N, C-alpha and C positions, 0 to 999 in steps of 0.2 A: 776360415777362408784361405789362410796360407797352407799350401800343401808341399810336403817334402817327400820325395821319392829317391830312395837310394838304389844303387846298382853296383855290380863289380865283385860282389862277394863270391866265394867258392872254396873249393878244397886244394890245398897246396902242400908241399913238402917244406920242412924247415929249411930256411935259408933263401926261399923264393920271395918274389915280389908280387904285390897285388895293388891295384889302385881303386879306390872306392869313389863313386861320384854321388852327388846329391843335388838333383834338379829341383829348383824352387819355383812355384807359381802361385798366383793369387795375392801377390803383395809386391811391395817395392823392395826388391833384394838388397839394394845398397843401403837401405836403412836397418838391415838385420845383421847383427853379430851372429856368427855360425860357429858350430862346435860338432865334434864327434865324441860320442860315449860309446861304451862297450858294456855288455853284461854277460857273464858266464853262468852257467846253471848254478843255482844256489848262492850266487854272490851278488854283491851291490852293484848297481850301475856306477860307473866311474868315468871321469873325464879322460879322454885320449888326447885330444888337441882342440884348441878354439882359436878363433881368428876374428879380429876387429872388422868393422864395416870397410875400413880402408885397406885392410891386409896387414896393417902394422899396428899394434904388436900381435903377437902370437903366444899361445901357452900350450905347454906339453906335459904330459905326465912324465915323471922321471923314467919310467920304465920303457918308454919309446923315444926318448930324446936321442937324437943322432941316427935313428932308423926311420923315423916317420916324418912326413912333411905334409902340413895343412896348407891349402891355397884356395884362392877364389878367383873366379872369372866374373865380373859383375856385368859384362856385355852379354854373357851366356846364362846368367842367373844360376850358376853352378859352383859348388864347393867340392873339393877333392881332397882325398887322403891317400898319399902315396906311401905305402908300406914296403919297407925294404928289410931284408935280413929277418923274415918272420920266424917266429919261435912258437912252439906248442902252447906256451902259456899266453900267446896272443889269440888263441881260440875263444870266440865269443860271437855274440850278436852285436853288430855294430849299428848305432843309430845316429841319424843326423838330427841336429836340433837348431832352432832358431830363437834369437832373443831379440825383441822388438824395442826394448827399453834402451835409450841412448845413456851410455855410461862413459866414464873416463878410463875405465879398465875393463879388459875382457872377463866376463864372468865365468867362474870354474864350477859352481854348483848347480846341479841338475834342476833344482827347484826353481831357478830364475828364468829358465827357458820356457818359452811360450808355445812353440810348436815342435812336433816330432814326427819323423818318419816311421815307417813300418819296421824298419830294421832289415839288415842283410848279414847272413851268416858267413863267418870266416872261419874255416878249419884248418889248422896247420898240424901236420903229421910228422913224426920223426922216423 
């Protein structure tokens, strides 16, 4: 019932910035913890960033700390991933995910997330 639709992916050069958006419908957005995962060809799907229902706390992969920022606008039922200083190794399909289970901490494992978007491609060239 919950639908997640990503947008904002594209092809950019190293050092550029890009902002991804994930629009959520079919559920109560404020009840969902949200996350961004990414998967490169032949690689495992890994966490990029996650955000709690209230917006605090957040979790980031070590590789993106200081460069990426996850945020949410509960009034717009949308979560964002602002990506600055993009590197070729950031190239991947980026997926939006939602966790409906109320937790005391933001989940980092993909297996606990209940809903997934179709993904949006981010390609960074040097």
